[in-house]
N, C-alpha and C positions, 0 to 999 in steps of 0.2 A: 931333858925331855923324858918323862916317866912313862912307864908301861900304861898307866891309866889314861894318860893323855893320848897316846897312840891308839889305844882301844876306843877311846871316845871319838877321835877323828875318824877312825875306820867305821865305827857304828853310824856316825852322822853321814858319812859318805854312802854307805849302803842304804840308809833310810832315804836319803835324797834321791838316789837312783830309783828306788822302788816307787817313791812318791811321784817322780817325774814320768817314769815309764808306765806306771800303773794304768792311767786312763786309756792310753793307746792300746795296751795289751788286753784290757778288759773289753774294749770295743771290738778288737780283732777276734777275740775269743767268742763273743756273743754272735758276731756276724758269721763266723765260721760254723758255729753250732746251728744257726738258723739255716744257712745254706746246706749243711749236711742233712738236716731234717727235711728240707725241701727236696733234696736229691733222693733221699730214702723214700719219701712218699710218692714222688713222681717217677721213680726208677730211672732218672737221668743220671748217668754216671760219667759225666764230662769232667775231666780233671781240671780244666782251666776255668770252670764255672765258679769255683770258690775264690779265685784270686781277685777278680774285678770288684765284687762287693767289699772285700777286705781292703783293697787299695783305696777305693773311694771313701770308705768309712774312716780309715786311718787318716787320710788326707783331710777330711772334714773335721775330724777330731783334733788334728794338728792345727788347723786354722782356728778352731774354737779355743782349745786349751793352750795354744802356743804362747800367748803373752804370760799366762800364769806359770807355765813351765819355765820360761825364760826368767821370770821373777824369782822362782825357787832356786834356779841355778845361779843367778846373780847374787842372791842372798847368801847361798852357801859359799860362793867364791869370796864374797866380802868378809864373811866370818873367818875363812881360812887366812886371808891376807891380813886381817886385823889381829890375828893370833900368831903371825909369822915370827914375832920375837920369841915365842915359846918354843919354836922348832930349833932355834940356835941356842944351845946352852943347856 
């Protein structure tokens, strides 16, 4: 197992994590920004107001993007297991 192979596996791992978590994080970020703009314009400073839209938005995004995310993770796991012989030796 060479350094290049380890770096390649680590790079693919990081890329897969970013790719899978990206849509949920972007949706949570956008909803948080919209709620904070709403709070700033209406001067409602309720701390719990930001959580409910984020939770609902991330849940809906998980329902929508869930099969794609599972496919990405399954594909990555399949690639890891198919290259398992390269880890030993």
